[in-house]
N, C-alpha and C positions, 0 to 999 in steps of 0.2 A: 504493500499499499503507499503510496506516494502521498508525502506532508502537503496539505493546502496550501499553496502561496497567498500571502496577502500584501497589503500595501501600506509598507512602513511610513508612519508620519508622527510628525511631533508637534504640540501643541502648547504654548507659553500662555500662562494664565496669571495674572499679578491680583493679589488679593491686599486689603489694606486694613488693618485694624483703627480705632476710633483716636488714637493717641496723637497721631502728626498727619493727618491727611493731606495737608499742602506738600510734605515731601514726597508722600506717595504718588499724588496727582503729579507731580513734578518729574519723578521717575518714569511713570506711564507716558507722559509727551516724549521723554528722551528714546522710549521703546517703541514709542508708536502704536501703542495699545490703551486700551481701558482698563481701569479697576473693576473686576467683575462684581457687580451689585450682589450685595448682602441684606439679611434684615439681621440687626443687632440692637439688643436693647437690654437694660438691667431691670430684673425684678424689685419689688419693694424690700425684700430683705437682703438685698445685694449681690442675688447671681446673676450670673450674664448668660446670654442665648445669642447664638449665631446660626444663621442658616444662609447657605448659597442660594442664589436665585437662578443659576444656570447649571447645567451639567460639567461635572470636572473630572468625568472617568477618563481614566489613561491620559490626563493631563500634566505637563510640568509645572507644577504648582509654586509660585514665589510668594511666600506670607512675609509682609514688610509690617513691623510695628517698631516704635520708638518708644523706650520704656522711661517715660517722664513720671511725675506725681499725677494720679495716685499709682506707684510703679508696680504694686502687688496686683492692684485690677488690672492693668493693662497686659503684664505677665500670663495671669490666668487667662486673660480674653485670647492672647496668642495661642496659648496652650490648645483652648476649645476649639480655634479656627483650624489649627492643626489636626485635632483630632477627628472634625467634621470632615476635612479632606482625606483622611486617611479611612473612613468609614465610608465614602463617597467613592472609593477607590481612584483615587488621584496615584499617578503613576511615580511619581518622584516628588516630595517636599521639601523645599528650601527654605528654612526659617531666615527672614532678612532682618537682623537686629542692630542698625547702625550703632546703639550704644547697649553694652552687654551689662545687664541687669547684676547686680551683687558681685562685681568683678573685684572689688575691693577686700571680699572674703575670698580669697584665693588660698591662704594657707592658716593653719592655726600658729597663733602667737604664744599661746597659753593652752593648758590641759581644759578639756572639757568645752571646747570651741567648735564651731562648726566650718565646714568648708561649703559655705554657699555656692559659690560660683560653679561647683562641682555638681551639687544640688540642680542648678539651674539646668545644664547640660544632661542630668541624667532624666530630668521630667520632660523635656521636650523630646529626647529619645524614646521615652515611652510613649509619649503622645503620638509618635509616628513620624518624626522630623527625620530625613534622609542626611540633610546637609545643613550646616549653619554659616551664613554671612556675617561678617560683623566688622566694626571699623576702629581700629586702634585699640586693642585690648589693654587693660591697666597693666598686665603681666603676659608676656606671649606663653608662660605655661598653661594658660586657661585652653588652649587649642587641642592638649591632650586630654581635657576631661571629657570630651564628646567622643562616643565612639562611632566615628564616620568623618567625613570629608568638612574641613574648616578652611573657609576663604577669610584669610586675616587682611582686611583692607586698610591701606594707609593712606591718611588725610594730608601727609607731609606735603605731598606735590600742591595741592590745592593751596594750602597755607603758604608755602614757600615760593610759590609762584607771586602772591600777594607781597609778599615781602622784597622780593625781587624787584617787583614794578614800583614799587612805593620807595623803598630805601635802599634801592640796589649801591647808589653812590658814596652810601654812608661809610663809615668805619665802624664794621659791625663785629660785636663778640657774641658768640650764643651762649646762653646762660641756662644750665639745667636747674631745677629748684631742687634737687638735692643729689646725692653722689650715685644714686641707683639709676639716674636716667643720662650718666655720661654718655654712655655709648650711643644713644637717640641722639645727643647734642652733637657729637662728632659726625653723625651722618647729615643733620642739617647742618653742620658747618663747610663741610664737604660739597652739598646740595647749593650752598649760598656762594660758593666761589672760595674753598679753602680759608675760612675765617677761624680765627683763635677761640677758645671755648673757655668757660669758667663753671663755677657751681658753686650752689649755697650750703654750706655744711651747717646740718639743722639737726634737732632732736623732735621725737615725738612719743607722748604718752600713749600707750596702746589702749590703757583705761579711759584716755580722754579723745575720744574721737572728734574730726574737724578741728583739731588744734595743733599746731606746730610752732617750734620756736627757731627763727631763724640766728646762727650763732654768728657765722663770718662768710666773706665771699673769699672763696679759692681761686685765685686767677687775677689777671689785669683787667680791670675796668674803666679805669678812670679815663674820661674824655671819650669813651665809646657809646655808640648806640647798641644797648644790649637788647637782644631778642629772647627774652625769657620764654621757654617750652614747656609744656606738661601736656598731658593727655586730657585731664578735666578740670574744671573750676566747680568747686561745690559751693561752699560758703564763701571761699574767697580768702579766708585767712591765711592761708599758707602762701599764695600768689604776692598778695599786697605787703605781707612782710619781707618776702624775698625783693620785691620792687625798692621798700625802704632801704632795706642792706645795700642794695646797687647804689641808689642816690647817695647814700651816707658815704660809699666808696668812691664816690666821685664820677658816677655814670653820666655821661651828658644827656641821655634819655634812654627810656625803658618801653620796649613795645612787647606785649603779651601775645604769645601764641598757643592757642589751645584747640583741639579737638572737639570736645564735650562742654557745652554750657550748661552744667546743670543749674547753676544760679540760685541755689536754694539762699532765702533769706538769712543773713543782710547781704549777701554777694553785690547786689545791685548797689546799695549805699556804699559799701567799702570799695567796689570799683571804682564808681562815678568821682569818689571824693581822693583815690589813690593818686601818685604821681606820674602814672604811665599815662605815656602819648597817646595810645591807642590799644584797646582790647579786641583780639581777633578770634572769632570762634565759627564753628560750622554750624550748619542745620540740622545736624545729627538728631538734636532734640529740639521741640517747639521753644522758641523764645517769645513770649506773647510781649506786646505793647509796654506792660507794666513792669516788665524787666530789663528793659532797652535804656540805655543813657547815651549821651554825647559821647563820642569816642569809641562806642561800640561797632564792630565790623562783622556782619555775619555773612560767610561764604558759602555756596552749595555745594552739598557731595552728590546731589541726584545726578549730574552726568557720571561721574565714577562708578555710584552704584548700578544705573543702568547698563554701563559697560561691562561691569563685572558680571550682572544677571545675563546678559546677550551671551558672554563668554562661556558661562556654565550651560546654557540653553543648547549651544552649538558645538558643546564638547570642547570648547576652544582653551587656552590658556589664561588664567585669572594673573600669574605671575608676571606674564608678560607687560600687563598694564603698569607696572611698577618697575621696570627695567630689570626683572629678572630677581628683584630683592624682596617680593611679597612672600 
């Protein structure tokens, strides 16, 4: 008996949670697709419901959600969306999370603590995710928490292009906010034209989250335009103290460049009053008008996400988008 021949075809469908519809719609425009219509609502007791209005059988599904406040609700919504797609026979499910939730809980500092970043990966795997796509993880080791492919995208090109276009002629020093990100600072320095680097030596009490003490600057920053880099700004305490330390050391100016603008209170107040010339973030998380301030620049990562989704859909190379460095 000879096997029956079929007509192989691939069908990309994009799905969006309710956290950051603007980013999802921008990604959809770059992909020249529409977001699959769905019914989503919250019951009186807080339970969530999602139903897709079109057939998803055999599709290559990409589910995008930005995990902002209330973060646990949006994590659960994306898990429910993945479960619905699995039960509706989607062929492959890729979870697109520009900001990986609980990424700062990636190891145990003391006994009897959770490793919540691993728990997030396990939950999405159990829900039915085949692949995760994320941007600028807090630590690269989180890629190993998920039992499947992880596309770790980098917003450095987006941020660095803006720095070069705006401050390319300045005498730049790239500054890491702590010693743990010196390697990243070296990559930035190379991309900006072999610039010198410095870092802030700081201490942090693990019992006091969102609090750090900037001790001293290691490296020459006097008279320099300091590009202070980090993966996220939450309450802004660490980055503002680092800015003050650089100014105290004689830096001519400070530009802050970070991927994820969480901007929990009182970040907006702190950043708007600090001495940095510009604060640059991406739109990996929604930044409502009340969190915006003069000197804040928001760059879009939608083209990067769209290109990565296209490469995954066509079985291409995501690494090639980052000159082989992803």
